[in-house]
C-alpha positions in Angstrom: -16.5 -12.0 7.1 -19.6 -10.0 6.2 -22.3 -9.6 3.5 -24.4 -6.5 3.1 -27.4 -5.8 0.9 -29.0 -2.6 -0.6 -31.2 -1.8 -3.2 -29.3 -0.7 -6.3 -32.1 0.7 -8.4 -34.9 -0.5 -10.6 -35.0 -1.9 -14.1 -37.3 0.0 -16.6 -40.0 -2.5 -16.0 -39.9 -1.6 -12.3 -38.1 -4.8 -10.9 -35.8 -4.1 -8.1 -31.9 -4.7 -8.4 -30.0 -5.6 -5.4 -26.5 -4.9 -4.6 -24.5 -7.2 -2.2 -21.0 -6.5 -0.8 -19.0 -9.4 0.4 -15.9 -8.7 2.6 -13.3 -11.0 4.5 -10.6 -10.3 6.9 -7.7 -10.0 4.4 -8.9 -6.8 2.7 -10.5 -8.4 -0.1 -14.2 -7.1 -0.8 -16.6 -7.7 -3.7 -19.7 -5.9 -4.8 -22.3 -7.7 -6.9 -25.5 -6.7 -8.7 -28.5 -9.3 -9.1 -28.6 -7.9 -12.6 -26.5 -10.3 -14.7 -24.5 -11.4 -11.6 -22.3 -8.4 -12.4 -19.3 -7.9 -10.2 -19.1 -4.1 -10.3 -16.2 -3.7 -7.9 -13.6 -5.9 -6.5 -11.1 -4.3 -4.0 -7.8 -6.0 -3.5 -4.8 -4.7 -1.4 -1.5 -4.1 -3.0 2.0 -4.9 -1.8 1.7 -2.0 0.7 -1.7 -2.9 1.8 -3.4 -0.1 -0.2 -6.8 -1.0 -1.6 -8.1 -0.3 -5.1 -10.8 -1.7 -7.3 -9.2 -4.1 -10.0 -12.2 -4.5 -12.3 -13.8 -2.2 -14.7 -17.4 -1.2 -14.3 -19.8 1.9 -14.1 -21.1 3.9 -11.1 -24.8 3.7 -12.0 -27.3 1.1 -12.9 -28.5 2.8 -16.1 -25.2 2.3 -17.8 -25.2 -1.4 -16.9 -28.7 -1.7 -18.4 -28.1 0.0 -21.6 -24.4 0.3 -22.4 -22.7 -2.6 -20.8 -19.9 -4.2 -22.9 -20.1 -7.4 -20.4 -18.3 -5.7 -17.6 -18.5 -8.2 -14.9 -21.2 -10.5 -16.1 -22.1 -14.1 -15.8 -21.9 -15.3 -19.5 -24.4 -17.8 -20.8 -26.1 -19.8 -22.2 -23.0 -20.2 -24.3 -19.7 -18.2 -23.5 -18.0 -16.9 -26.8 -19.2 -17.3 -30.2 -21.3 -19.9 -32.0 -20.9 -19.5 -35.8 -23.7 -18.5 -38.0 -26.0 -18.2 -34.8 -27.3 -21.7 -35.1 -26.2 -25.3 -34.0 -27.7 -28.8 -34.8 -28.3 -31.4 -32.1 -29.7 -34.7 -32.3 -30.9 -33.9 -35.8 -32.7 -30.5 -34.9 -31.1 -27.2 -36.0 -31.9 -24.3 -33.5 -31.4 -20.6 -34.8 -30.0 -18.4 -32.1 -30.0 -14.7 -31.3 -27.5 -13.1 -33.9 -25.7 -10.2 -32.0 -22.1 -10.4 -33.3 -22.1 -10.1 -37.1 -23.4 -13.6 -38.1 -22.6 -15.1 -35.0 -24.4 -15.6 -31.5 -21.9 -14.1 -28.9 -22.1 -14.8 -25.2 -25.6 -16.1 -25.4 -27.3 -13.6 -27.5 -28.4 -10.1 -27.4 -30.3 -10.8 -24.0 -27.9 -13.3 -22.5 -27.4 -14.1 -18.8 -25.6 -10.9 -18.2 -29.0 -9.1 -19.0 -31.3 -11.2 -16.8 -32.2 -10.6 -13.1 -31.0 -13.2 -10.8 -32.4 -14.4 -7.7 -30.0 -14.1 -4.6 -30.3 -16.9 -2.2 -30.5 -15.5 1.1 -30.0 -18.9 2.9 -26.6 -19.2 1.4 -25.1 -15.4 2.1 -22.9 -16.5 5.0 -21.1 -19.8 5.8 -18.8 -20.8 8.4 -16.0 -20.8 6.0 -16.5 -17.8 3.7 -18.6 -14.9 2.8 -20.7 -16.1 -0.1 -23.6 -15.3 -2.3 -25.5 -17.9 -4.4 -27.3 -16.6 -7.6 -30.0 -18.6 -9.3 -31.6 -18.1 -12.8 -34.3 -20.2 -14.6 -33.8 -19.8 -18.3 -36.9 -21.1 -20.1 -37.0 -23.3 -23.2 -36.1 -21.2 -26.4 -34.5 -18.3 -24.6 -32.3 -16.7 -27.3 -33.1 -19.9 -29.4 -31.5 -22.3 -27.0 -33.5 -25.6 -26.2 -34.5 -26.8 -22.8 -35.6 -25.3 -19.5 -32.2 -24.5 -17.8 -31.7 -24.3 -13.9 -28.6 -22.4 -13.2 -26.8 -21.7 -9.9 -23.7 -19.5 -9.5 -22.0 -19.2 -6.2 -19.4 -16.5 -5.6 -17.3 -17.0 -2.4 -14.4 -14.9 -0.8 -11.8 -17.2 1.0 -11.7 -17.3 4.8 -8.1 -18.0 5.1 -6.7 -16.0 1.9 -7.4 -13.5 -0.7 -9.4 -15.6 -3.1 -12.5 -15.3 -5.0 -14.1 -18.6 -6.0 -17.0 -19.3 -8.6 -18.9 -22.4 -8.7 -21.3 -23.0 -11.5 -24.0 -25.7 -11.5 -26.8 -26.4 -14.1 -29.5 -28.8 -15.0 -31.7 -29.0 -18.2 -35.1 -30.8 -19.1 -34.0 -31.5 -22.6 -30.8 -31.7 -24.5 -28.9 -28.5 -24.9 -25.4 -26.9 -25.2 -23.9 -24.8 -22.3 -20.7 -23.0 -21.7 -20.8 -20.6 -18.7 -18.0 -18.2 -17.9 -17.5 -14.9 -16.2 -16.4 -11.7 -18.0 -14.6 -9.2 -15.5 -12.2 -6.9 -17.2 -9.1 -6.8 -15.0 -6.6 -4.0 -14.3 -4.6 -5.0 -11.2 -3.2 -1.5 -11.0 -6.6 0.1 -10.5 -6.2 2.7 -13.2 -4.6 3.6 -16.4 -3.8 0.7 -18.9 -3.4 -3.0 -18.0 -1.2 -3.5 -21.1 1.8 -3.2 -19.0 0.8 -6.2 -16.9 2.9 -9.4 -17.3 0.7 -12.3 -18.4 1.3 -16.1 -18.3 -0.8 -18.7 -20.0 0.3 -22.4 -19.6 -0.9 -23.3 -23.1 1.0 -24.6 -26.0 -1.8 -24.1 -28.6 -4.3 -21.4 -29.2 -7.2 -21.4 -31.7 -6.6 -19.4 -34.8 -9.8 -17.5 -36.0 -11.3 -16.4 -39.2 -12.5 -12.8 -40.1 -15.6 -13.5 -37.8 -13.3 -14.6 -34.9 -14.6 -18.1 -35.2 -12.0 -20.9 -34.4 -10.8 -22.7 -37.5 -7.9 -24.8 -36.2 -5.5 -25.0 -33.2 -2.0 -23.9 -33.6 1.2 -24.0 -31.7 2.1 -20.8 -29.9 5.7 -21.3 -30.3 7.4 -18.3 -32.4 4.2 -16.2 -32.2 3.0 -13.2 -30.1 0.6 -15.9 -28.6 3.4 -17.5 -26.7 2.7 -16.7 -23.1 4.0 -20.0 -21.6 6.7 -17.6 -19.9 5.4 -14.4 -18.3 5.5 -11.7 -20.9 4.5 -7.9 -20.9 1.2 -7.8 -23.0 2.1 -4.5 -24.7 5.3 -5.9 -25.9 3.4 -8.3 -28.0 -0.1 -6.7 -28.8 1.3 -4.3 -31.7 3.2 -7.0 -33.5 2.3 -7.5 -37.2 0.6 -10.9 -36.9 -2.3 -11.7 -39.2 -4.4 -13.1 -36.2 -3.7 -9.8 -34.3 -5.0 -7.9 -37.1 -8.1 -9.9 -37.4 -9.0 -9.3 -33.8 -7.6 -5.8 -33.4 -5.6 -7.2 -30.6 -6.2 -10.4 -28.6 -9.4 -12.1 -28.7 -8.5 -15.6 -28.8 -8.8 -19.1 -27.1 -5.8 -20.9 -25.5 -6.1 -24.7 -25.1 -4.7 -25.3 -21.5 -1.9 -28.1 -21.4 -2.6 -31.3 -19.9 -5.9 -33.3 -19.5 -8.8 -31.4 -18.1 -10.5 -32.8 -15.0 -13.9 -31.8 -13.8 -12.7 -32.3 -10.1 -9.3 -31.0 -10.5 -8.2 -27.1 -10.4 -5.2 -26.4 -12.5 -3.6 -23.0 -13.3 -5.3 -21.2 -16.3 -3.5 -17.8 -16.2 -1.3 -15.6 -14.0 -1.5 -11.9 -14.3 1.0 -9.5 -12.5 1.2 -5.7 -12.3 4.8 -4.6 -11.6 3.7 -1.2 -10.5 1.4 -2.2 -7.6 2.8 -5.6 -7.0 -0.4 -7.2 -7.2 -0.7 -10.8 -8.8 -3.8 -12.8 -9.8 -3.7 -16.5 -10.4 -6.5 -18.2 -12.0 -7.1 -21.9 -11.4 -10.1 -23.8 -13.2 -11.6 -27.0 -14.0 -12.1 -25.8 -17.6 -10.1 -27.0 -20.5 -9.3 -23.6 -22.1 -9.3 -19.7 -21.4 -10.1 -16.9 -23.7 -7.7 -13.8 -23.4 -9.5 -10.6 -24.6 -7.6 -7.3 -24.4 -10.7 -5.0 -24.2 -10.5 -4.1 -28.0 -13.9 -2.7 -27.9 -13.1 0.0 -25.5 -12.7 3.4 -27.4 -13.2 5.9 -25.0 -16.9 6.2 -25.4 -17.6 4.7 -22.0 -16.9 6.2 -18.9 -16.4 4.6 -15.3 -16.4 6.0 -11.8 -14.9 9.6 -11.6 -15.6 10.1 -15.3 -12.6 7.9 -16.3 -12.8 7.1 -20.1 -12.0 3.4 -20.8 -9.9 2.9 -23.7 -8.5 -0.5 -25.5 -6.3 -2.2 -22.7 -7.7 -0.4 -19.8 -8.8 -3.8 -18.6 -8.2 -7.4 -19.8 -10.4 -10.5 -19.6 -9.4 -14.1 -18.7 -12.5 -16.3 -19.5 -12.3 -19.8 -18.3 -14.3 -22.0 -20.7 -14.8 -24.8 -23.2 -13.7 -23.8 -26.8 -15.8 -21.3 -28.8 -18.0 -22.7 -31.5 -17.7 -26.4 -30.1 -21.3 -27.3 -31.2 -20.0 -27.4 -34.9 -17.1 -29.7 -33.8 -17.3 -33.4 -33.1 -16.5 -34.1 -29.5 -12.9 -35.1 -28.9 -9.9 -34.3 -26.8 -9.2 -31.1 -28.7 -12.9 -30.2 -28.8 -14.6 -31.2 -25.5 -18.4 -31.6 -25.8 -20.5 -28.8 -24.3 -23.8 -30.9 -24.6 -25.9 -31.1 -21.5 -28.6 -33.7 -21.4 -31.5 -34.3 -18.8 -30.2 -36.1 -15.8 -26.9 -34.6 -16.0 -25.3 -31.9 -13.9 -23.0 -29.4 -15.5 -20.5 -28.4 -12.9 -17.4 -25.9 -13.3 -15.2 -24.0 -10.9 -12.7 -21.1 -11.1 -10.6 -19.5 -8.4 -8.9 -16.2 -8.5 -6.1 -16.0 -6.0 -4.7 -12.7 -5.2 -1.1 -12.0 -3.8 
């Protein structure tokens, strides 16, 4: 179990970005930037023991600063979309950063994925896992969100198995909304398209969206290309003539996980399998929902290591979360609250298990 650090470069204002590499004895290794908490590489062995990087990314800091479509970032303050880039809480309306048509997406134009995080040197190594704790203080009014928010995110590689665990924790000094998640684009083959992967989502309902990709209602997946209750090849569904697939130009939807959510209980959120390499990733989470995004923004204009051009479906995102646009819905079992108040501690965990 090792943790190594080096200087990755400097931001335009001169601040230093560090790069940490975590490794465990099962062949799993992860590279993390203090910019945005970005996971820039995640090497996982295949069925024959050969390593490959299973997340999309860049090979230079400049691309992460200026061109990153959220590759590998910590998303906040609010993962996914808030309609109209505003919300009302306790009788006060808060205008937000508008960066997705009329919406606020992933916390705004300068969300957490653009911020420089502080690595906690005291938590780089434990007796159980190679781990890195990242901290960020989001000031009151950042991107329009109320409250000074103290955020801690811990990445840990398992000591006894090939797992990557994320633990989130946050507190605020005044009422706010919060929905933290992670935004890696996965390709378990390590190259080519991920649309040949088999996906399973234990969810009987998904959120239908409008033309701005804002959820309007929860609908059953049965009889639709959104039914992944049994494993199915993504590319076999994504080209079907379904109005929801037309609106998003692929998948960019929220699935409500079956069964009650429990902040202390990790349950299966997704299973992704690449038949060519044999790699399988199971995701377990305390969150009530997961966003499946098929990398629709990738159009060949961005290049990764070795000059590889990224196109739609070359990586897919599975973002554990509360529902998008929850601040505009009354709290209920179908719309769990995302409000965080002073004195409360917001916690969430997600595990990626590789086999």
